[in-house]
Structure formats: structure tokens, C-alpha cells
C-alpha positions, -999 to +999 in steps of 0.1 A: +261+344-624+229+332-628+199+356-625+162+351-620+153+379-640+164+360-672+141+330-663+109+321-682+079+344-679+098+370-662+102+396-688+082+408-718+103+410-748+111+443-763+084+437-793+057+427-766+063+456-746+062+483-773+027+467-784+014+467-750+023+504-743+008+513-777-025+494-763-025+514-732-020+545-754-050+536-774-028+535-806-032+498-811-059+471-808-053+444-779-058+408-785-087+399-762-110+417-740-127+399-711-161+416-704-189+408-680-164+396-652-151+401-619-116+402-604-104+389-573-077+412-558-055+392-538-037+421-525-066+441-509-088+410-504-114+424-525-135+417-557-135+443-583-152+449-616-136+440-650-131+440-677-097+427-684-075+435-714-051+410-727-023+419-753+006+397-764-001+371-735-001+395-708-025+417-689-026+455-703-054+468-678-082+460-656-114+477-646-131+510-659-096+519-674-099+488-695-135+498-707-122+520-733-095+497-749-103+479-778-094+444-788-096+421-817-117+394-798-142+402-772-156+373-748-185+377-725-178+358-696-213+356-681-207+373-648-177+348-638-150+358-613-113+359-626-086+346-600-049+339-609-039+306-624-028+280-596+013+273-588+019+240-575+052+249-556+069+213-553+060+183-574+073+155-594+057+149-627+073+113-626+049+102-596+018+112-615+030+084-637+022+107-666+048+123-690+048+161-689+026+166-719-001+143-706+002+160-670-005+193-688-034+181-707-049+166-673-041+195-649-042+226-669-079+225-674-081+222-635-064+257-632-028+245-625-010+267-650+023+264-632+044+237-617+079+238-598+090+202-603+121+183-595+129+156-620+151+136-595+131+105-598+142+101-633+176+116-627+181+089-600+173+062-627+193+077-655+211+107-646+218+138-670+196+124-698+165+127-674+167+163-665+175+172-702+144+154-712+124+173-687+138+205-699+132+197-735+095+192-725+094+226-707+104+247-737+073+228-756+047+232-729+019+258-725+016+251-687+046+269-670+070+241-661+098+250-639+125+226-632+145+224-603+180+208-603+182+176-584+203+182-554+206+147-538+211+119-561+210+093-545+190+109-516+217+099-490+252+089-501+260+053-490+226+041-479+214+029-514+222+026-549+206+041-578+210+043-614+235+073-621+256+098-605+246+134-609+277+155-601+283+193-591+298+198-624+267+187-644+243+204-621+261+238-627+253+233-664+217+242-661+220+272-638+215+297-666+184+278-683+156+296-686+129+269-668+155+264-639+146+284-608+173+268-586+182+238-564+156+211-557+149+197-523+181+193-504+171+159-487+206+151-470+200+173-441+227+154-421+251+166-446+240+202-443+242+200-405+274+186-404+288+213-429+298+186-455+322+202-481+303+185-510+269+198-499+284+233-491+297+233-526+261+227-540+245+253-518+274+280-529+267+271-565+229+277-562+229+308-535+218+332-563+186+311-570+162+295-551+172+264-529+143+241-518+143+221-487+132+189-469+135+185-433+106+164-417+101+171-380+137+189-378+136+215-349+155+237-326+192+244-334+193+219-361+164+237-380+181+270-375+213+255-389+193+242-419+178+276-425+207+294-419+224+275-448+202+294-473+175+266-478+142+286-480+113+262-478+099+227-468+071+204-480+076+176-454+061+196-426+034+174-410+020+193-378+010+225-368+039+234-343+064+222-367+052+244-392+050+275-369+084+272-359+095+272-396+076+301-404+089+318-375+125+310-388+117+326-422+110+291-440+082+289-464+060+260-456+046+245-487+015+226-476+011+191-493-018+170-503-007+142-524-021+106-529-006+094-496+010+124-476-022+144-469-010+174-446-033+200-455-057+197-427-030+196-400-014+227-416-044+250-427-047+267-394-011+283-400-029+302-428-031+339-416-031+372-431+004+375-414+017+342-425+002+339-460+033+352-479+052+322-465+025+295-472+024+275-502+007+246-516+018+216-536+007+180-542+043+163-544+032+131-556-006+127-568-014+101-592-041+102-621-068+085-600-067+111-570-067+140-597-097+124-616-116+119-581-106+150-565-087+174-585-053+190-580-043+222-568-081+232-571-090+206-547-067+220-520-083+255-524-117+242-521-107+224-491-092+254-475-124+274-480-151+248-474-137+227-446-112+252-429-132+283-434-100+301-448-112+334-464-110+329-502-086+358-508-062+338-487-068+305-501-064+317-535-035+338-524-016+308-510-024+289-543-007+316-566+008+348-555+025+335-525+043+307-547+051+334-573+067+358-547+086+329-529+101+319-562+107+352-574+083+351-603+073+387-607+049+384-637+030+352-622+005+348-594-014+381-596-041+397-620-025+429-626-009+452-655+021+434-669+015+399-653+012+370-675-025+364-682-028+328-667-064+332-653-090+308-639-126+317-643-148+306-616-188+311-611-184+307-571-153+316-550-161+292-522-170+265-549-138+269-570-158+258-598-135+264-626-154+271-657-126+279-682-089+286-679-065+312-697-028+306-703-009+332-714-038+348-730-052+319-749-081+296-735-072+262-727-102+247-742-094+259-776-056+247-775-066+209-785-039+196-762-051+161-765-042+164-801-006+173-796+004+150-767+018+122-790+036+145-816+052+166-786+062+131-769+079+121-800+096+154-806+109+156-771+129+122-776+120+106-744+147+084-729+128+048-735+157+026-728+154-003-706+162+004-672+155-029-652+185-053-654+183-075-626+182-114-632+149-132-623+147-138-584+140-171-568+119-176-540+145-189-520+164-156-523+134-138-508+132-163-478+135-148-441+151-174-418+129-164-388+139-178-353+125-170-321+134-135-311+129-098-316+128-081-352+127-047-364+094-038-381+082-010-405+050+003-396+031+025-419+011+055-408-021+064-424-019+093-449+018+099-440+053+091-456+065+089-421+067+053-405+071+039-369+099+018-360+086-012-344+104-041-326+081-072-326+088-107-309+086-138-330+079-167-306+091-193-334+055-195-349+040-162-350+046-123-342+032-108-310+015-083-337-009-092-363-006-082-400+030-084-405+041-091-441+075-098-456+092-070-477+120-072-502+139-043-521+156-056-552+183-036-570+175-030-606+206-015-623+227-047-630+247-053-599+228-084-595+228-078-556+207-103-534+175-090-523+173-070-490+147-084-469+126-071-439+091-068-424+064-043-427+030-039-406-001-020-421-007-036-453-022-069-441-018-092-471-035-123-462-021-140-496-001-132-527+021-099-532+021-067-547+051-050-563+065-018-578+095-005-596+086+030-583+107+030-550+116+066-541+141+077-547+166+053-562+135+033-578+146-002-570+120-029-572+098-029-539+078-060-532+052-070-502+039-105-497+023-130-477+047-157-491+081-158-511+065-176-542+041-147-548+066-121-542+091-138-569+063-139-595+057-102-587+092-092-590+101-112-620+069-099-637+081-062-631+114-072-646+101-088-677+078-058-686+108-033-678+088-015-648+055-010-632+030-020-608+014-057-603-004-078-578-003-115-578-032-137-566-033-174-566+001-176-581-008-155-611-008-116-622-043-105-615-035-069-624-008-045-634+003-012-650+032-009-672+057+021-669+079+018-697+098+053-694+123+047-667+103+022-651+085+049-634+063+065-662+033+055-685+029+064-720-008+062-716-036+087-712-045+097-676-079+081-682-064+048-691-038+050-660-068+059-637-085+027-651-055+006-644-050+020-611-085+011-601-081-024-613-048-028-593-065-014-561-093-039-566-069-066-570-049-053-539-081-054-518-089-090-529-057-101-514-064-081-481-046-050-488-062-023-465-042+006-476-062+033-498-031+042-521-010+009-517+017+013-546+022+050-535+025+041-498+049+011-506+070+029-530+083+054-501+092+024-479+124+026-499+133+065-490+158+068-464+153+104-457+118+104-442+116+088-404+117+067-389+124+032-403+128+024-443+144-003-464+169+001-492+189-024-513+215-021-485+190-032-458+170-014-429+176+021-424+171+036-391+165+074-404+167+087-367+203+078-368+210+077-405+225+042-402+219+004-416+207-019-387+203-057-389+165-071-394+171-091-361+176-070-328+203-092-308+199-070-276+168-068-256+144-038-264+125-022-237+098-005-257+076-014-286+081+016-305+106+047-308 
């Protein structure tokens, strides 16, 4: 049976422990001593004096008892305050569009020393080779990358087509991997509630490890059933009452602040001295542009303190120790003897102004991570095979034969992955609502299915089209346009470049970003990706797009596990009922939304 005690960072090996004990007996010299430093105590909520003595990558002693210990190297920290390295409790490296090594280079200097990732984006594209590549990467990284085993590939059976199956027998093979903490987000909550034997087999296989959840807006007896099944957390909580009920039922609430889904402000009031052990932070889906502009987990801690007046020790606690305790990581998330020396040095607790970062007892700015990205990527043998296999589409295939009547329309919600389900009337010339565009989802794995077609409100294109091969979670091509001709140009461009983002204006590609790894990840630096994202945003604005993060937002229009109306290659999905519906509503509808 798999055991969390055997996972990465959980134990010092015998040689490390022997040397550390000798250091504490003053018989050996430690590796590093940080002086002129204070330490944030997340247990008592106090700031205590240093120094910190580090040996073999782990903390040997802190405070007055560390004064008398010697070290090979002593560093004057100039009055800075040491806080534990940050832990991102749930995220997908793929949705940063960066490879794991570029993500590490970009976020480790920002203080994110550990991540708990679910590689289900790449696993949906190519199956087993996707997770095996991530695990190879995890063994080569300084950043602690824990890889959860993807549970729902595809997200919901029968509602979409993805690139590969990922069977329970394949999943079981990773139970004992040192970087695997458990089962990734269980999105198919109807299968849990209905006691599906296939789903129960998965939960049983991973019941000795962590089991991550995904249950937006679930409440009452249904939430109780979901929690009773052994699922331990949820990152899809969007409002205070929803979060309070989950906490009361023993479920950890992982507060998310991604590029589109921005839930931190709504959930911050949940954080108290009582609840903080069950409150964690995550980014889920955050691209390099947002990271460059705002930050990563450091941004969330800063906002909790400055905007929500959360006490610093609580804000830093939910960014580190709470996550470590939740995932059973007994040597992470705290600055104490025997804990891994993952440390952020700040000048001011309220400002979260990180000056230097220590990972495993080494200063990140001395590791020259940028110099090793390319070599590590090559050594990891990334799966770079082509994945977009659909033939070119024609504008006739994308045409929607609209006649007078009522139509189901997806309405986006600002800063949310949730959507509204509208029913809008078409009088033969125009809709009774402005800003409705055409939407298409094109299967990309070689089945050559005709495009699925729908309608979306909230993007407000007045000409042209935008398209992406990042379509969560099956990653088919998603296109939104003012006309079929522009949509066809955009879709066919993505097929030609084997994946990415693009904008069409005046019948030409005005901006794009190539994503050659699985059609979802770039091989460029975060800075180069950011430059291209800025150009894409400007190009999208030029054709009328009003959404702040249009490509991330549109990618979730194809995810049939987040209410209320989404669209896959099989058509429109009423997520509230988990069933496919026709675009045109043939029966009268009494309300505009539901």
C-alpha cells in the first residue's frame, strides 16, 4: 500500500540525519547560517529572533540555540524576516503555457517553493506519456513539484472526445511514485453521488493518499455525499456561504486566484484563527502575463494582508503550513528544526516584498536556473509529437442556419469560470440581446467530426475571430467569431501550426502564439510568452473583444463540469442536468436565464 511517509521531502536520509544530529551536538559544522534575521512563527503568530542554521538542506536550529552553532558559510540577511516558502495547493502547469522548468524559473524567485499539480491537460491530449513526462520533470526540478494522478480523463464520460484514455490500471502504477501525493481533482461528481462502480474503484485505489475535489456550487445532502466519499478539498468554491458549508463539513477550501477565476476576494473572509488549517491558496490557471504583472502566490498573500486586513501570520499560514498539513507534508510549510529549508526572505511582512528565496538550503539567485532550462527540457524527453489531426474546415461547416425562434446561449460571467444559461429570441434578423457571437468547437484528434456550433454572449466581437487549441479539459479547438469566414481562417491556422492562440482581423492573422507541446504549451521563455500574450490581447481588443483574458476565458467554454451551460465537440451541455441539448429551443421558455 502506498504511504505518504515515503514521498518526496518527507524524510531525511540516514546520512543527512546523522550529520544534522552531529551539528546539533556541536561536533560538525553546518552548511549555512543566516544571521541578522527574524523568523515568522506561524504556530504562535509571533516574530522571533534568528539566526537560522541549515544543514544538508534542512533546518537544524533557530534562535538563541543556533547562535553557538558553526557553519561553513554565514550570510548577513540585513534585518530581513524569514517566512516559509509558499505552496500552490492546486494548479496545472500546462495552463501557464510554460514547461515545468520554465515555470520553475519564473515562479521560484517569487517564493513559490512547492506546487501540487494535476497534469490532466496533457494527459487528456496524450494519456500515459503526458503524466510520465511530468514525473520525469519533477525528479529534475529544484521546486518541489508534486504530481496528482489525473482522475477524470475525459472530465465526464460520454459528453466529450479527448485524445486518450487513462485507465485505473494505468493510474495505479503511480501510487508509489515519490512525487505523487494522491488522486487529482474528481470532477465527475455525478459519478460520485450515484455510486458509479468505476468511480468508487478509483476512490478506493487512492484512499490511503490525498483525494482532491472539484464540486462547484454543490451543497446539502449532495455535498455531504461527496465529502463522505473521502474527497478532501475543493478549489471551485466561489462564494462565502458555499465555502463556509464546505469548511463545516471538514472539506478544505483551496482559494483560487487565476487569470480568469478570481475567487480570493469573495472567500478571504473565511480565514480565521479557527478555520485557517482548512484554508489553502492556489492559482489553478495563471498565465505568464498575470504572473509578470501581479505575481503568483505572493500576490495572494499581499492582497489578503493589504486589502482584506488578514493578520500576517494567518495570511502566510494559509500560503504554506495549511497546505503542507493538508497534504501530509510533514517537513514543509514551517520554519522549524527538521523542516526543509525552503525560505522566503522579506523586508516587510505586510508588503510581501521578497528579497531572496532559499530552496533546500540554497539561494535561488545562485542556482542560475535560466541557464539550465533548455538542457533540462531536452533531458526530460518532452512529448513533441503532432496532436492536431483534423482536416481544414470550411466556412460552410461553421454556418448556423438561424431561423426565427429561441436559442440557448452561453453567457460568460466576469472573473468566473461559471457561465449563465440564456435563452434568447431571434426574430429572423437579430437577437433580442446585443453582443452575441458564433461559437465553434472542433474535434482535433483525427475523428474528422463536423464542428459543434453554438452561440456565446460577452465577448462582443464586431468583426474577425479568435481561436485556441487550449479547450479544457479535452483540448479541442475553440473558436469565437463574428463571421464563419474569419472563424475558418483562425481554426485552420491553429491546425497548420499544431496548436496555439490566434486572432483574425480583416481576413488575416493579426497575432498568434504557437503551443507546440500537446497544442497547449510553449517552448519559449515566460518573457517571450508574455510579449505574445500582450500582442494577442491588443489584437483581440481591436476586433471588439471586451474580456480581460479572452483566451483563458474561452478555453473554459468547453469544460462540461462547471455550471451552467458549456459546449463540447458533441454539442451544448446543460451542466446542471449533465445532458446534451439542442441549440434551438423548440418549446416555449418562460424565463431569460436559469
